[in-house]
C-alpha positions in Angstrom: 4.7 6.5 -10.5 4.7 10.0 -9.1 1.7 11.9 -7.8 1.6 15.6 -8.7 -2.1 16.4 -8.9 -5.6 15.0 -8.6 -5.5 13.4 -12.1 -2.5 11.4 -10.9 -4.5 10.3 -7.9 -7.4 9.2 -10.1 -5.1 7.3 -12.4 -3.5 5.6 -9.5 -6.9 4.6 -8.1 -7.8 3.0 -11.4 -4.5 1.2 -11.5 -5.0 -0.3 -8.0 -8.5 -1.4 -8.8 -7.2 -3.2 -12.0 -4.5 -4.9 -10.0 -6.9 -6.1 -7.3 -9.6 -7.3 -9.7 -10.2 -10.9 -9.1 -7.8 -11.0 -6.1 -10.2 -9.6 -3.5 -13.9 -8.9 -3.1 -15.4 -5.4 -3.1 -18.6 -4.2 -1.6 -21.3 -2.3 -3.5 -19.4 1.0 -2.9 -16.1 -0.2 -4.2 -14.4 -0.8 -0.9 -12.3 -3.9 -0.4 -13.6 -6.6 1.9 -11.0 -8.0 4.2 -10.9 -11.5 5.6 -9.7 -12.5 9.2 -6.7 -14.5 7.9 -5.2 -11.3 6.3 -4.4 -9.7 9.7 -1.4 -9.9 11.9 -2.0 -12.2 14.8 1.1 -11.7 17.0 2.6 -8.7 18.8 5.6 -7.1 17.1 8.8 -6.4 19.1 9.2 -3.1 17.4 6.9 -0.7 15.5 8.8 1.7 13.2 7.9 4.1 10.4 8.7 2.8 6.9 11.0 5.8 6.3 13.2 4.5 9.2 13.1 0.8 8.3 16.8 0.6 7.8 17.6 2.2 11.1 20.0 0.4 13.4 17.2 -0.1 15.9 15.7 -2.7 13.5 17.4 -5.8 14.8 15.0 -8.4 13.4 12.8 -7.5 10.4 10.6 -10.5 11.0 9.6 -9.1 14.4 9.2 -5.5 13.2 5.9 -3.9 12.2 6.2 -1.1 9.6 3.9 1.9 10.2 3.2 5.1 8.3 2.7 7.7 11.1 4.7 10.2 9.0 4.3 13.3 6.9 2.2 13.0 3.7 5.2 13.8 1.5 6.6 10.4 2.7 3.3 8.6 2.3 2.0 9.4 -1.2 5.1 7.8 -2.8 4.4 4.6 -0.9 0.8 4.6 -2.1 2.0 5.3 -5.7 4.6 2.5 -5.6 3.0 -0.1 -3.4 2.8 -2.7 -6.1 6.5 -2.3 -7.0 7.6 -2.4 -3.4 5.8 -5.6 -2.4 9.1 -7.5 -2.1 10.4 -5.2 0.5 7.3 -5.3 2.7 7.5 -9.1 2.7 10.7 -8.9 4.6 8.9 -7.6 7.7 6.5 -9.1 10.2 3.6 -7.0 8.9 2.5 -3.6 7.7 0.1 -1.1 9.2 -2.3 0.9 7.1 -1.3 4.3 5.6 -2.0 7.5 7.6 -2.5 10.0 4.8 -4.0 13.1 6.4 -7.7 13.0 6.8 -9.5 15.5 9.1 -13.1 16.1 10.0 -13.1 19.6 8.5 -12.5 18.2 5.0 -15.4 17.7 2.7 -16.9 14.3 3.5 -16.4 13.1 -0.1 -12.7 13.8 0.2 -12.5 12.1 3.5 -14.1 9.0 2.0 -11.8 9.1 -1.0 -8.6 9.2 1.2 -10.0 6.5 3.4 -10.6 4.4 0.2 -7.0 5.0 -0.9 -5.7 3.8 2.5 -7.8 0.7 2.2 -6.7 -0.1 -1.4 -3.1 0.1 -0.2 -3.8 -2.4 2.5 -5.7 -4.7 0.1 -2.7 -4.8 -2.3 -0.5 -6.0 0.6 -3.1 -8.5 1.9 -3.5 -10.2 -1.5 0.2 -10.7 -1.6 0.3 -12.6 1.7 1.6 -9.7 3.8 0.0 -9.5 7.2 -1.8 -6.3 7.7 -2.9 -4.1 10.6 -5.7 -1.6 10.2 -5.0 2.1 11.0 -8.0 3.4 13.0 -7.8 6.9 11.7 -11.2 7.8 10.2 -11.6 11.6 10.9 -15.3 12.6 10.7 -16.5 9.4 9.0 -19.1 7.2 10.8 -17.1 4.4 12.4 -19.7 1.6 11.8 -19.8 2.5 8.1 -16.1 3.2 7.6 -14.9 -0.1 9.1 -17.8 -2.2 7.9 -15.5 -4.5 5.9 -13.1 -5.1 8.7 -13.8 -8.3 10.7 -14.1 -8.1 14.4 -11.1 -9.5 16.3 -8.7 -8.0 13.7 -5.5 -6.3 14.9 -5.6 -2.5 14.6 -3.3 0.4 15.3 -3.7 4.0 16.5 -1.1 6.7 16.4 -1.1 8.8 19.6 1.2 11.6 18.3 0.5 15.3 19.0 -3.0 14.6 20.3 -4.6 16.9 22.8 -5.4 14.2 25.4 -7.0 16.8 27.7 -10.2 16.7 25.5 -12.4 14.0 26.9 -14.8 14.4 24.0 -12.1 13.3 21.6 -11.1 10.5 23.9 -14.7 9.2 24.2 -15.1 9.3 20.4 -12.0 7.1 20.1 -13.3 4.7 22.7 -16.6 4.4 20.7 -14.5 3.6 17.6 -12.6 0.8 19.4 -15.9 -0.6 20.6 -17.1 -0.7 17.0 -14.0 -2.5 15.8 -13.6 -4.8 18.9 -10.0 -5.7 17.9 -8.2 -8.8 19.2 -5.1 -6.6 19.6 -4.7 -2.9 19.7 -1.3 -1.4 18.9 -0.9 2.2 20.2 2.1 4.0 18.6 3.3 7.0 20.5 2.5 8.3 24.0 0.4 7.0 26.8 -3.1 8.3 27.4 -4.2 7.4 30.9 -7.8 8.3 30.3 -8.1 6.2 27.2 -6.1 3.3 28.6 -8.3 3.1 31.7 -11.3 2.7 29.5 -9.6 0.2 27.3 -8.8 -1.8 30.4 -12.4 -1.6 31.5 -13.6 -2.9 28.1 -11.1 -5.8 28.2 -9.3 -4.6 25.1 -5.8 -6.2 24.8 -3.5 -3.3 23.9 0.2 -2.4 24.0 1.8 1.0 23.7 4.9 1.2 21.5 7.3 4.2 21.7 7.4 6.4 18.6 10.6 6.7 16.7 11.6 10.1 18.2 11.3 8.7 21.7 13.3 5.6 20.7 16.1 7.9 19.5 16.3 9.5 22.9 17.2 6.1 24.4 20.8 5.2 24.9 
């Protein structure tokens, strides 16, 4: 399936709901409810974008977590074809949630819809036995509501790419989000943020920072 317009998005949403019917529970608002056993429990050796999954740096697929910190043009096809690509995802240690662009200046209804699409993607993987990792991106959505169906002690991931880490207000908002989720493991993909990391240490959050693909490419 190819996504060209909003009608295609709506059709895809219906297709995903039909696929998931009877395989996973939904709350009253139509969001999937995830169970603790669906989440990845171990640290990956490597975190790499799906688009680079065949890169020579992937030495062991079973120790590699696929992520989607990438441009939307590379993400919507993954959403559209997730059911057909289940076999490929099963080759890897686990899969992180989609990172389709969602920003707090969007209409709240559209933010919620994109967030739903990201969760439906994860649900399709989870019901097929693929270990998942929740992407913490939630833009302007209320964290306690957005992540209401994510159990505490799950493994989550955040992309620290192109963020203005000088803004403590943004950093504090992120810390509140992590306190809401209370993850067992937090995977940070990208650059270090000393301000955030110091607070994560204070809160006792177990986290690891993984170099993003561009930084990996600079290594010999």
